[in-house]
C-alpha positions as a printed NumPy array, in Angstrom:
array([[ 149.264, -225.788,  208.291],
       [ 149.804, -222.048,  207.634],
       [ 151.11 , -220.755,  204.318],
       [ 154.857, -220.42 ,  204.005],
       [ 156.146, -216.973,  204.377],
       [ 156.885, -215.643,  200.645],
       [ 160.699, -215.089,  200.385],
       [ 161.793, -211.547,  199.311],
       [ 162.777, -210.861,  195.994],
       [ 166.693, -210.317,  195.517],
       [ 167.588, -206.821,  195.329],
       [ 169.381, -206.611,  192.173],
       [ 168.74 , -205.248,  188.613],
       [ 170.105, -204.875,  185.111],
       [ 171.015, -201.574,  183.506],
       [ 170.895, -201.308,  179.674],
       [ 172.199, -198.561,  177.718],
       [ 171.63 , -198.372,  174.13 ],
       [ 173.889, -195.805,  172.022],
       [ 173.037, -194.791,  168.46 ],
       [ 176.61 , -194.315,  166.619],
       [ 176.639, -192.165,  163.712],
       [ 180.366, -191.095,  162.585],
       [ 182.066, -190.278,  165.592],
       [ 179.124, -189.082,  167.669],
       [ 177.324, -191.227,  170.306],
       [ 173.935, -190.504,  171.487],
       [ 172.225, -192.525,  174.533],
       [ 168.683, -193.562,  172.942],
       [ 167.72 , -195.905,  175.631],
       [ 168.9  , -196.016,  179.454],
       [ 166.832, -198.204,  181.851],
       [ 167.154, -200.281,  184.872],
       [ 164.88 , -203.132,  185.428],
       [ 164.684, -206.558,  187.097],
       [ 164.764, -208.534,  183.87 ],
       [ 165.59 , -207.569,  180.051],
       [ 165.604, -209.196,  176.647],
       [ 168.324, -207.619,  174.272],
       [ 168.799, -208.471,  170.725],
       [ 170.756, -206.429,  167.87 ],
       [ 170.583, -207.183,  164.342],
       [ 171.762, -206.245,  160.972],
       [ 170.594, -207.376,  157.427],
       [ 173.34 , -207.453,  154.766],
       [ 173.159, -206.537,  151.077],
       [ 172.175, -210.294,  150.413],
       [ 169.282, -210.159,  152.826],
       [ 170.813, -212.493,  155.372],
       [ 170.415, -211.084,  159.033],
       [ 173.141, -211.232,  161.318],
       [ 172.328, -210.591,  165.169],
       [ 173.024, -211.282,  168.697],
       [ 170.948, -211.538,  171.584],
       [ 171.086, -212.22 ,  175.469],
       [ 168.24 , -211.949,  178.207],
       [ 168.289, -212.361,  182.124],
       [ 166.001, -212.219,  184.856],
       [ 163.355, -214.442,  186.19 ],
       [ 161.822, -216.768,  183.843],
       [ 158.35 , -215.391,  184.151],
       [ 159.209, -211.631,  183.451],
       [ 161.083, -212.74 ,  180.378],
       [ 158.175, -214.902,  179.226],
       [ 156.067, -211.582,  179.994],
       [ 158.358, -209.381,  177.847],
       [ 158.747, -211.874,  174.964],
       [ 155.014, -211.67 ,  174.593],
       [ 154.846, -207.824,  174.847],
       [ 157.572, -207.787,  172.127],
       [ 155.548, -210.514,  170.051],
       [ 152.408, -208.334,  169.89 ],
       [ 153.926, -204.857,  169.465],
       [ 152.127, -203.368,  166.542],
       [ 154.757, -201.37 ,  165.503],
       [ 156.711, -204.626,  164.826],
       [ 153.911, -206.54 ,  163.515],
       [ 153.274, -203.744,  160.581]])
């Protein structure tokens, strides 16, 4: 029996834009388009409690690889 023909991946993506906000000035510090993403924001208050929000989208295998990339980031580990 012949191998099934792989289905083409859908032609869609996500655009993520991140701004640094200082006083009344906004500066784009990240602007990327990709097939998947993981995005998280956070703030640590004066009591040391963290407050944040996050979301993700894209194929599960890609999101898992992105999560491993984040988890192994040397800058974050230090």
